[in-house]
Structures are given as C-alpha cells and as structure tokens.
SENU-782634 format. One record per residue (C-alpha): x, y, z; residue in one letter. Coordinates in steps of 0.02 Angstrom, whole numbers, plus 50000, padded with zeros to 5 digits. Layout:
% SENU-782634
east=X; north=Y; up=Z; aa=A
...
% end
This chain:
% SENU-782634
east=47765; north=42216; up=47606; aa=M
east=47940; north=42268; up=47597; aa=Y
east=48049; north=42279; up=47743; aa=K
east=48224; north=42340; up=47706; aa=D
east=48314; north=42217; up=47825; aa=N
east=48248; north=42064; up=47727; aa=D
east=48345; north=42020; up=47577; aa=P
east=48261; north=41874; up=47552; aa=D
east=48111; north=42007; up=47481; aa=I
east=48216; north=42066; up=47346; aa=L
east=48230; north=41902; up=47263; aa=E
east=48026; north=41904; up=47230; aa=T
east=48001; north=42094; up=47191; aa=I
east=48130; north=42121; up=47072; aa=G
east=48115; north=42189; up=46897; aa=I
east=48191; north=42055; up=46744; aa=A
east=48364; north=42151; up=46691; aa=G
east=48371; north=42240; up=46866; aa=E
east=48517; north=42214; up=46969; aa=T
east=48474; north=42191; up=47167; aa=R
east=48542; north=42336; up=47237; aa=P
east=48426; north=42424; up=47111; aa=E
east=48272; north=42314; up=47185; aa=T
east=48342; north=42368; up=47368; aa=Y
east=48341; north=42546; up=47329; aa=I
east=48163; north=42546; up=47224; aa=R
east=48078; north=42445; up=47354; aa=A
east=48142; north=42543; up=47487; aa=K
east=48099; north=42716; up=47410; aa=A
east=47918; north=42643; up=47359; aa=G
east=47892; north=42576; up=47546; aa=Q
east=47937; north=42761; up=47625; aa=A
east=47825; north=42837; up=47472; aa=R
east=47685; north=42752; up=47528; aa=R
east=47698; north=42745; up=47717; aa=E
east=47701; north=42923; up=47706; aa=R
east=47544; north=42928; up=47590; aa=L
east=47472; north=42852; up=47722; aa=A
east=47514; north=42934; up=47851; aa=R
east=47422; north=43088; up=47744; aa=I
east=47277; north=42974; up=47725; aa=Q
east=47239; north=42943; up=47889; aa=Q
east=47256; north=43125; up=47961; aa=K
east=47152; north=43192; up=47821; aa=R
east=47014; north=43027; up=47893; aa=E
east=47025; north=43105; up=48065; aa=S
east=46936; north=43266; up=48008; aa=F
east=46761; north=43277; up=48059; aa=A
east=46740; north=43481; up=48020; aa=D
east=46733; north=43490; up=47813; aa=L
east=46806; north=43682; up=47844; aa=N
east=46959; north=43593; up=47928; aa=E
east=46980; north=43461; up=47801; aa=L
east=46982; north=43611; up=47670; aa=A
east=47118; north=43708; up=47766; aa=E
east=47210; north=43536; up=47776; aa=F
east=47180; north=43480; up=47579; aa=E
east=47246; north=43656; up=47544; aa=T
east=47409; north=43670; up=47652; aa=K
east=47439; north=43485; up=47549; aa=Q
east=47404; north=43574; up=47377; aa=A
east=47539; north=43717; up=47432; aa=E
east=47652; north=43592; up=47489; aa=I
east=47647; north=43492; up=47322; aa=F
east=47652; north=43665; up=47214; aa=L
east=47831; north=43721; up=47313; aa=Q
east=47896; north=43552; up=47322; aa=E
east=47869; north=43545; up=47132; aa=C
east=47922; north=43732; up=47105; aa=K
east=48092; north=43673; up=47192; aa=N
east=48144; north=43501; up=47146; aa=I
east=48303; north=43575; up=47059; aa=L
east=48333; north=43673; up=47181; aa=R
east=48315; north=43552; up=47337; aa=D
east=48424; north=43418; up=47247; aa=N
east=48559; north=43531; up=47215; aa=L
east=48545; north=43562; up=47394; aa=I
east=48561; north=43414; up=47453; aa=A
east=48668; north=43341; up=47320; aa=G
east=48707; north=43146; up=47293; aa=V
east=48672; north=43047; up=47447; aa=K
east=48677; north=42865; up=47352; aa=T
east=48873; north=42788; up=47380; aa=D
east=48914; north=42632; up=47357; aa=W
east=48925; north=42610; up=47559; aa=A
east=48732; north=42658; up=47566; aa=S
east=48695; north=42513; up=47445; aa=L
east=48744; north=42371; up=47577; aa=Y
east=48640; north=42287; up=47681; aa=N
east=48752; north=42284; up=47846; aa=D
east=48597; north=42285; up=47989; aa=R
east=48617; north=42143; up=48100; aa=P
east=48495; north=42028; up=48138; aa=Y
east=48376; north=42050; up=48319; aa=P
east=48454; north=41949; up=48462; aa=P
east=48350; north=41811; up=48516; aa=F
east=48224; north=41889; up=48645; aa=V
east=48107; north=41753; up=48725; aa=Y
east=47958; north=41858; up=48767; aa=K
east=47870; north=41712; up=48874; aa=N
east=47892; north=41752; up=49053; aa=P
east=47972; north=41611; up=49176; aa=A
east=47879; north=41503; up=49325; aa=P
east=47904; north=41558; up=49479; aa=R
east=47901; north=41470; up=49626; aa=Y
east=47788; north=41586; up=49721; aa=N
east=47660; north=41615; up=49597; aa=Q
east=47624; north=41419; up=49587; aa=I
east=47634; north=41403; up=49751; aa=A
east=47488; north=41554; up=49777; aa=R
east=47389; north=41462; up=49630; aa=E
east=47389; north=41295; up=49725; aa=R
east=47353; north=41384; up=49905; aa=G
east=47522; north=41332; up=49981; aa=V
east=47503; north=41403; up=50169; aa=P
east=47636; north=41492; up=50253; aa=Q
east=47731; north=41411; up=50386; aa=K
east=47659; north=41465; up=50574; aa=K
east=47774; north=41395; up=50705; aa=F
east=47651; north=41384; up=50856; aa=F
east=47517; north=41308; up=50741; aa=S
east=47613; north=41173; up=50690; aa=E
east=47701; north=41138; up=50861; aa=L
east=47516; north=41102; up=50929; aa=L
east=47454; north=41037; up=50780; aa=F
east=47550; north=40923; up=50674; aa=P
east=47429; north=40905; up=50554; aa=S
east=47460; north=41075; up=50496; aa=V
east=47633; north=41064; up=50463; aa=K
east=47602; north=40881; up=50376; aa=K
east=47481; north=40972; up=50271; aa=E
east=47587; north=41115; up=50204; aa=R
east=47726; north=41007; up=50163; aa=L
east=47622; north=40916; up=50062; aa=K
east=47540; north=41062; up=49963; aa=K
east=47710; north=41107; up=49962; aa=E
east=47793; north=40961; up=49872; aa=S
east=47655; north=40959; up=49755; aa=E
east=47705; north=41158; up=49699; aa=A
east=47880; north=41125; up=49692; aa=K
east=47853; north=40977; up=49561; aa=M
east=47729; north=41084; up=49482; aa=A
east=47874; north=41220; up=49468; aa=Y
east=48000; north=41084; up=49406; aa=N
east=47870; north=41035; up=49254; aa=V
east=47835; north=41202; up=49216; aa=K
east=48029; north=41254; up=49213; aa=S
east=48077; north=41132; up=49112; aa=Q
east=47946; north=41142; up=48987; aa=Q
east=47986; north=41335; up=48979; aa=Y
east=48151; north=41287; up=48946; aa=E
east=48127; north=41176; up=48809; aa=E
east=48002; north=41305; up=48728; aa=E
east=48148; north=41423; up=48748; aa=K
east=48270; north=41334; up=48671; aa=A
east=48145; north=41269; up=48550; aa=A
east=48124; north=41447; up=48497; aa=G
east=48330; north=41496; up=48501; aa=A
east=48356; north=41360; up=48375; aa=A
east=48197; north=41423; up=48261; aa=A
east=48273; north=41616; up=48294; aa=H
east=48444; north=41530; up=48244; aa=E
east=48400; north=41454; up=48087; aa=K
east=48320; north=41636; up=48040; aa=K
east=48458; north=41722; up=48056; aa=R
east=48582; north=41602; up=47997; aa=E
east=48451; north=41599; up=47820; aa=A
east=48459; north=41803; up=47853; aa=Y
east=48649; north=41811; up=47845; aa=M
east=48670; north=41700; up=47699; aa=A
east=48559; north=41807; up=47610; aa=A
east=48622; north=41970; up=47673; aa=Q
east=48779; north=41883; up=47624; aa=S
east=48741; north=41862; up=47451; aa=A
east=48647; north=42015; up=47425; aa=Y
east=48790; north=42116; up=47475; aa=N
east=48924; north=42000; up=47352; aa=S
east=48809; north=42079; up=47216; aa=K
east=48831; north=42252; up=47275; aa=V
east=49024; north=42209; up=47256; aa=E
east=49004; north=42137; up=47103; aa=E
east=48916; north=42293; up=47030; aa=L
east=49054; north=42414; up=47103; aa=Q
east=49192; north=42294; up=47035; aa=F
east=49101; north=42294; up=46855; aa=N
east=49070; north=42488; up=46879; aa=F
east=49252; north=42523; up=46930; aa=A
east=49303; north=42429; up=46758; aa=K
east=49193; north=42512; up=46667; aa=G
east=49054; north=42396; up=46608; aa=Q
east=48929; north=42479; up=46519; aa=P
east=48774; north=42367; up=46609; aa=A
east=48848; north=42422; up=46775; aa=A
east=48869; north=42588; up=46720; aa=V
east=48702; north=42587; up=46664; aa=E
east=48622; north=42498; up=46835; aa=S
east=48724; north=42622; up=46950; aa=F
east=48631; north=42754; up=46852; aa=T
east=48462; north=42697; up=46880; aa=R
east=48521; north=42695; up=47080; aa=I
east=48559; north=42863; up=47063; aa=L
east=48412; north=42924; up=46982; aa=L
east=48285; north=42840; up=47083; aa=N
east=48352; north=42922; up=47249; aa=C
east=48304; north=43086; up=47166; aa=I
east=48207; north=43164; up=47290; aa=E
east=48026; north=43201; up=47197; aa=M
east=47859; north=43224; up=47275; aa=P
east=47749; north=43093; up=47316; aa=D
east=47622; north=43139; up=47180; aa=H
east=47734; north=43116; up=47025; aa=I
east=47791; north=42938; up=46988; aa=N
east=47944; north=42922; up=46867; aa=I
east=48027; north=42785; up=46787; aa=Y
east=48197; north=42794; up=46728; aa=F
east=48318; north=42664; up=46599; aa=D
east=48474; north=42703; up=46540; aa=A
east=48624; north=42666; up=46399; aa=V
east=48799; north=42671; up=46397; aa=C
east=48882; north=42679; up=46253; aa=L
east=49085; north=42685; up=46332; aa=P
east=49149; north=42715; up=46150; aa=G
east=49083; north=42881; up=46134; aa=E
east=49093; north=42907; up=46334; aa=R
east=48915; north=42941; up=46321; aa=Q
east=48757; north=42895; up=46438; aa=L
east=48576; north=42917; up=46373; aa=I
east=48435; north=42928; up=46515; aa=I
east=48272; north=42886; up=46457; aa=D
east=48133; north=42962; up=46579; aa=C
east=47944; north=42890; up=46550; aa=L
east=47887; north=43072; up=46645; aa=L
east=47715; north=43099; up=46746; aa=P
east=47580; north=43108; up=46604; aa=A
east=47500; north=43289; up=46590; aa=Y
east=47338; north=43242; up=46634; aa=Y
east=47382; north=43139; up=46787; aa=D
east=47457; north=43291; up=46900; aa=L
east=47345; north=43377; up=47039; aa=P
east=47295; north=43550; up=46968; aa=R
east=47216; north=43630; up=47129; aa=A
east=47300; north=43766; up=47215; aa=I
east=47163; north=43773; up=47358; aa=S
east=47012; north=43694; up=47422; aa=Y
east=46850; north=43789; up=47449; aa=Q
east=46737; north=43761; up=47580; aa=Y
east=46528; north=43786; up=47544; aa=Y
east=46448; north=43808; up=47712; aa=K
east=46269; north=43792; up=47602; aa=D
east=46288; north=43640; up=47537; aa=N
east=46425; north=43566; up=47657; aa=Q
east=46548; north=43525; up=47518; aa=A
east=46735; north=43536; up=47465; aa=I
east=46794; north=43614; up=47285; aa=A
east=46951; north=43624; up=47234; aa=P
east=47006; north=43773; up=47153; aa=V
east=47135; north=43749; up=46984; aa=E
east=47262; north=43803; up=46903; aa=M
east=47187; north=43889; up=46724; aa=S
east=47240; north=43777; up=46583; aa=D
east=47388; north=43935; up=46539; aa=Q
east=47473; north=43916; up=46722; aa=D
east=47449; north=43715; up=46725; aa=Y
east=47566; north=43730; up=46553; aa=D
east=47699; north=43835; up=46612; aa=A
east=47694; north=43723; up=46786; aa=F
east=47716; north=43579; up=46679; aa=Y
east=47838; north=43628; up=46570; aa=L
east=47948; north=43693; up=46722; aa=N
east=47919; north=43534; up=46785; aa=L
east=47979; north=43414; up=46652; aa=I
east=48144; north=43541; up=46630; aa=Q
east=48174; north=43524; up=46816; aa=Q
east=48162; north=43327; up=46809; aa=I
east=48286; north=43332; up=46636; aa=T
east=48402; north=43458; up=46736; aa=L
east=48425; north=43365; up=46894; aa=T
east=48422; north=43177; up=46813; aa=A
east=48591; north=43254; up=46717; aa=V
east=48665; north=43347; up=46862; aa=N
east=48633; north=43181; up=46977; aa=T
east=48739; north=43085; up=46844; aa=V
east=48892; north=43205; up=46798; aa=F
east=48917; north=43230; up=46998; aa=N
east=48902; north=43039; up=47035; aa=A
east=48981; north=42948; up=46889; aa=I
east=49183; north=42980; up=46848; aa=P
east=49215; north=43084; up=46686; aa=A
east=49320; north=42945; up=46634; aa=R
east=49160; north=42837; up=46605; aa=L
east=49038; north=42981; up=46553; aa=V
east=49082; north=43130; up=46470; aa=Q
east=48903; north=43131; up=46363; aa=W
east=48743; north=43129; up=46435; aa=V
east=48582; north=43144; up=46329; aa=A
east=48409; north=43143; up=46420; aa=F
east=48247; north=43089; up=46344; aa=N
east=48089; north=43116; up=46437; aa=G
east=47946; north=43031; up=46371; aa=W
east=47769; north=43007; up=46410; aa=V
east=47631; north=42862; up=46373; aa=E
east=47543; north=42910; up=46197; aa=N
east=47366; north=42905; up=46223; aa=D
east=47329; north=42938; up=46048; aa=K
east=47400; north=42796; up=45983; aa=I
east=47315; north=42615; up=46060; aa=G
east=47352; north=42529; up=46206; aa=D
east=47524; north=42480; up=46199; aa=V
east=47695; north=42489; up=46261; aa=L
east=47814; north=42551; up=46134; aa=E
east=47664; north=42695; up=46091; aa=S
east=47774; north=42838; up=46171; aa=K
east=47784; north=43010; up=46136; aa=A
east=47956; north=43098; up=46176; aa=C
east=47919; north=43270; up=46213; aa=I
east=48089; north=43359; up=46280; aa=I
east=48268; north=43294; up=46219; aa=S
east=48427; north=43363; up=46245; aa=C
east=48617; north=43325; up=46269; aa=R
east=48763; north=43381; up=46371; aa=A
east=48922; north=43375; up=46372; aa=S
east=49014; north=43392; up=46552; aa=R
east=49124; north=43557; up=46536; aa=D
east=48964; north=43638; up=46454; aa=V
east=48839; north=43599; up=46597; aa=F
east=48958; north=43638; up=46737; aa=A
east=48968; north=43789; up=46668; aa=A
east=48760; north=43808; up=46699; aa=L
east=48708; north=43924; up=46831; aa=D
east=48563; north=43795; up=46890; aa=L
east=48497; north=43863; up=47046; aa=L
east=48485; north=44042; up=46995; aa=N
east=48460; north=44042; up=46808; aa=V
east=48286; north=43974; up=46739; aa=R
east=48269; north=43795; up=46701; aa=P
east=48189; north=43842; up=46528; aa=A
east=48349; north=43934; up=46499; aa=D
east=48482; north=43812; up=46527; aa=N
east=48384; north=43665; up=46413; aa=I
east=48369; north=43818; up=46281; aa=R
east=48564; north=43856; up=46305; aa=E
east=48596; north=43645; up=46280; aa=L
east=48515; north=43665; up=46120; aa=G
east=48364; north=43551; up=46209; aa=G
east=48205; north=43531; up=46117; aa=L
east=48015; north=43513; up=46178; aa=T
east=47871; north=43464; up=46070; aa=A
east=47719; north=43559; up=46039; aa=N
east=47616; north=43487; up=46134; aa=S
east=47655; north=43420; up=46331; aa=L
east=47506; north=43291; up=46319; aa=A
east=47614; north=43165; up=46213; aa=G
east=47482; north=43182; up=46057; aa=A
east=47663; north=43250; up=45945; aa=E
east=47823; north=43202; up=45986; aa=T
east=48008; north=43253; up=45940; aa=I
east=48138; north=43139; up=45865; aa=Q
east=48260; north=43118; up=46016; aa=P
east=48428; north=43234; up=46006; aa=V
east=48516; north=43057; up=46033; aa=V
east=48479; north=42891; up=46047; aa=C
east=48574; north=42724; up=46015; aa=P
east=48526; north=42691; up=45839; aa=E
east=48535; north=42892; up=45773; aa=T
east=48691; north=42924; up=45871; aa=F
east=48792; north=42917; up=45711; aa=F
east=48641; north=43037; up=45616; aa=Q
east=48722; north=43154; up=45480; aa=T
east=48699; north=43351; up=45528; aa=D
east=48571; north=43359; up=45368; aa=E
east=48456; north=43246; up=45475; aa=T
east=48468; north=43336; up=45653; aa=K
east=48322; north=43470; up=45703; aa=Q
east=48321; north=43634; up=45755; aa=D
east=48311; north=43653; up=45943; aa=P
east=48166; north=43746; up=46041; aa=D
east=48016; north=43684; up=45972; aa=N
east=48028; north=43615; up=45801; aa=A
east=47866; north=43670; up=45710; aa=K
east=47807; north=43522; up=45639; aa=E
east=47772; north=43375; up=45754; aa=G
east=47832; north=43192; up=45702; aa=L
east=47742; north=43046; up=45710; aa=K
east=47756; north=42966; up=45871; aa=P
east=47920; north=42837; up=45903; aa=L
east=47931; north=42666; up=45937; aa=A
east=48048; north=42664; up=46090; aa=Y
east=48192; north=42524; up=46074; aa=H
east=48332; north=42535; up=46213; aa=P
east=48311; north=42484; up=46354; aa=G
east=48103; north=42515; up=46343; aa=E
east=48134; north=42578; up=46517; aa=F
east=48081; north=42376; up=46575; aa=K
east=47911; north=42438; up=46567; aa=M
east=47844; north=42268; up=46492; aa=A
east=47908; north=42165; up=46636; aa=T
east=47875; north=42325; up=46768; aa=T
east=47682; north=42363; up=46716; aa=K
east=47609; north=42243; up=46838; aa=L
east=47697; north=42293; up=46981; aa=V
east=47673; north=42486; up=46940; aa=D
east=47489; north=42434; up=46933; aa=E
east=47498; north=42357; up=47089; aa=M
east=47569; north=42513; up=47171; aa=M
east=47466; north=42637; up=47103; aa=D
east=47306; north=42527; up=47142; aa=Q
east=47372; north=42534; up=47332; aa=I
east=47396; north=42745; up=47318; aa=E
east=47219; north=42766; up=47252; aa=K
east=47148; north=42661; up=47404; aa=N
east=47265; north=42777; up=47493; aa=L
east=47179; north=42921; up=47440; aa=L
east=47003; north=42861; up=47392; aa=Q
east=46899; north=42929; up=47536; aa=N
east=46977; north=43098; up=47509; aa=A
east=46927; north=43086; up=47318; aa=G
east=46752; north=43047; up=47393; aa=N
east=46742; north=43202; up=47507; aa=K
east=46804; north=43334; up=47371; aa=D
east=46783; north=43259; up=47216; aa=G
east=46979; north=43268; up=47191; aa=T
east=47102; north=43167; up=47232; aa=I
east=47272; north=43265; up=47276; aa=H
% end
C-alpha cells in the first residue's frame, strides 16, 4: 500500500511519462479514496438489522447524489488547494525509538530468588549471609550480560534505523529535486511541465468517491492554449439509486432508482459540471502568460466498437478564452447555460454510441471555418474518433486502473450480495 511519507514507493507505482510529483498526488489521493471506501464498507458490515442497513444505504445514496449535484459549487468554494509547496515531501523521518525494555537488576534478582538482607539472621547464621552474597553475585552477572546484550541490540537497531533514514532522506531529496525541476520548467513555460502541473491540478478536484475520471493535457505554447482530455465515468457505471427499501416479508433490500429521463438529466449535468470545474481550475491556477485558451474534450469508452484503447467517443467538448470564461456566473447559472454560452457541443448519445468532433485537438486546431460544427447537439453523429493526443496515458495505466477497480469491487462486494446493487 502507498505511504505518503515513503518516496521510494513513487518509483514503483509511477506511470510512463508521468512526473514524480504527479505520481505523488495521484497515489496519495487514491489511498485516501480507498480508505474512505473501506470505512464505509466496515460500517455497512456492522449492521445486523436489514432495516437499519436500508436506512444506511439510503443515506449513502443521498450523500452521493448531493455530492454529484454540487461538484462545481464545492470546488468553486474550496478553490485550488494545490500549490508548489504542497508538492514537496518535507516530512521528517521518525526518530529512533527502541521499544524493548532495558533490563532491571531488581527484576533479575527476584527471578533468581535473591533473598533480602536480614541483619540478625545473618549475624547469627553466617551461612545465610554467604548464600545471599552468592545469589547477588550471580544476579549481578546475569544483569551485566543482559545489559550488554540490550546495548548491542539497541545499537544494531539504531544503525539499521539510521541506514533507513539516510535512504529515506536521499529519496526525499531526489523527489523534491524533481518538484524543483518541474517548478522551474513550468515557470519557463515548458509545455511538458505545464501539462504535468495541469494533470496535478485536475487530480486534486474534489469528486465523489464512486466517480472515476482520468485527465490528460496537451499544451500548445504558440497559441497559449491548453487542451484537456478527460475520460469521463461511463454512462452505465454510475449508481442510480435514490433510496433503498426494506421488505420485511422476504427479508430483502431493493434500490429505488431514478427514471431513465431523470438519469439522463443527472448524467448530463454531471459531465457539464466536470467540464466547467476543470476549465475553471486551470484558469485559476495557471497564469495568463502561459494559458489564454482552454479546450475541454470529454470522452467515454465506446462499447459499440471492439475492446481497443483508441475506441473512445467524445460526448462533450468546448473551448473558452480566459476573458469570456471569467465573465460566466458559475455559481448561479445552470451548467448547461454556461456550456451553451461557450458554444459547447454535446453528443446526442451520452452512452458512447455516437461521438462528436472535439472543438479543438492538436491536429484540428487549424481547421477552416467550413469544417467547424454548429454547437449544441449536432443532429448527425460522426464516426467514433481514434484518439491521439496523450491517449490519457491509458495504454500504460490500464493495469493500474484494473487493480484499483478490483480493490474497490472487493470492498463493496458484500453490499452487492446483500441488496443486489453496489452503491
């Protein structure tokens, strides 16, 4: 398991092309997420009464829906929490503490049956004194041997601890140097550094634990433009339950789910909030001298075309200038209206059966006006695109993602067995 005070682990779980600060933030967030899910699962397993379990699951469903409803608002209020200082690992290595107790003479004397000194008995019977002195001598010898062993073991433990501390400090220094390098390159406007810091920022967006999203970024320094590619949660993978009902007759729990129409509206609002949150996060954290335009392309895995990584469908896309985006009222205006104000596109099918042409991607940035699409749900779907820029690093992250998903499925399996729906 990842430990955020162990820089060595960063080398073993990093993804190809990912900077070490990215790995640090991604792994730290992933661990916190798994710990939260584990606590919920432990609470779920503590219920023996099915009616109480139904009430608990209903509360979890309400929390999830509320969190989804307020993704944009919560992130606007919280603001960007990631700064360069937060990327450094300055945690000191814990001091050496030898936990084994030191030997004590009185304890050894009791164990060896050393009698207490008795003045009159020893005066009258010299043999009693002789016996006491003999046992005291033996006890002192045993104490000295154990004391020497204790000091040797303590010294060995301290040496081993110092060796680990030196390795930790060396790894920490190497990691922090990577942060400094990234910060320096970012200040220079190096595209790779801007892209890496963008992914760090986007990985810090507050998101409900049941939602998995993956970000990639492409920087076009000549146009001062940043393209965000986001692999969105799949349409069919999100929980639909709004409550859970306990049926006493058959001792079962069943979910009460949203209607198809309500779920469509819920999912559309969700991806619109994610879009606006991502764009706002970038504009707030990256200076105007580096980024004046942000494009967002939201993708889902396309189940209609074979199981290949490049088969993704773009279901939402928009492009915003810094000035136009700053004029939007993100808190009080519906996400749909703000997306429309940006001239955003949304696919007719949000499940991935159809795709739209991204408003901007590196190979289409210089497209002519005649080839551009009209905003707001073009009537005809286009053939799914073979995605190229960045590829979300999915080719190298697929194994990691599957492992994380399996861990979460195992955590939630018991709930699925009880109520038939994993929430």
